[in-house]
C-alpha positions in Angstrom: 0.0 0.0 0.0 1.3 3.4 -0.9 1.7 6.1 1.6 -0.3 9.3 1.5 2.9 11.1 0.5 3.5 8.7 -2.4 -0.1 9.1 -3.5 0.2 12.9 -3.3 3.4 12.9 -5.3 1.8 10.7 -8.0 -1.2 13.0 -8.1 1.0 16.0 -8.5 3.0 14.3 -11.3 -0.2 13.3 -13.0 -1.7 16.8 -12.7 1.5 18.3 -14.1 1.5 15.9 -17.0 -2.1 16.6 -17.8 -1.5 20.4 -17.5 1.3 20.1 -20.1 -1.0 18.2 -22.5 -3.8 20.7 -22.0 -1.4 23.6 -22.6 0.1 22.0 -25.8 -3.3 21.1 -27.1 -4.6 24.6 -26.4 -1.7 26.3 -28.2 -2.1 23.9 -31.2 -5.8 24.6 -31.4 -5.2 28.4 -31.2 -2.8 28.1 -34.2 -5.3 26.0 -36.1 -8.1 28.5 -35.4 -5.8 31.4 -36.5 -4.9 29.6 -39.7 -8.6 28.8 -40.4 -9.5 32.5 -39.9 -6.7 33.5 -42.2 -7.9 31.0 -44.9 -11.5 32.2 -44.4 -10.4 35.8 -44.9 -8.5 34.8 -48.0 -11.6 33.2 -49.6 -12.1 35.9 -52.2 -8.5 35.7 -53.2 -8.6 31.9 -53.4 -11.7 32.1 -55.6 -9.8 34.6 -57.8 -6.8 32.2 -58.0 -9.2 29.3 -58.9 -10.8 31.4 -61.6 -7.4 32.4 -63.0 -6.3 28.8 -63.0 -9.4 27.5 -64.8 -9.6 30.4 -67.3 -7.9 31.7 -70.4 -5.4 33.9 -68.7 -3.6 31.0 -67.0 -3.3 29.2 -70.4 -2.1 32.5 -72.0 0.5 33.0 -69.3 1.6 29.4 -69.5 2.2 29.8 -73.3 4.3 32.9 -72.7 6.4 31.0 -70.2 6.8 28.0 -72.5 8.0 30.4 -75.2 10.6 31.9 -72.8 8.9 35.3 -73.0 8.7 35.8 -69.2 11.7 37.1 -67.2 13.8 34.3 -65.8 13.7 35.6 -62.3 9.9 35.7 -62.2 8.4 33.4 -59.6 6.0 31.2 -61.6 4.8 28.3 -59.4 1.3 29.3 -60.3 2.0 28.2 -63.8 3.0 24.6 -62.9 0.5 21.9 -63.8 -0.1 20.9 -60.2 0.6 23.7 -57.7 -2.8 25.5 -57.8 -4.8 22.3 -58.3 -3.0 20.6 -55.3 -3.6 23.7 -53.2 -7.3 23.7 -54.0 -7.6 20.0 -53.4 -5.8 20.3 -50.0 -8.1 23.2 -49.0 -11.2 21.1 -49.8 -9.8 18.2 -47.8 -9.1 20.4 -44.8 -12.6 21.9 -45.0 -14.1 18.5 -45.3 -12.1 17.2 -42.4 -13.3 20.0 -40.1 -16.9 19.6 -41.1 -16.7 15.8 -40.9 
């Protein structure tokens, strides 16, 4: 049988461990909530990106890139075949995961 002191020490250790878990989970949830708020506020921009990617201008810009007409130092990840599509797919998965 454990002494009262041992039981008290175990309780304190358990409480400290659970407090650490609570604090870590709380911080992680806050970061997630902040990220979700940021994504929500970006909704109009994301829709604009999707419209660009599925429209004529993306194809026009891609052709310019393929011809070498764009500056070499221009960041052009948006013109890759997968970058925008993958981002939109990931966004849908995240939203579905939160609702589900």
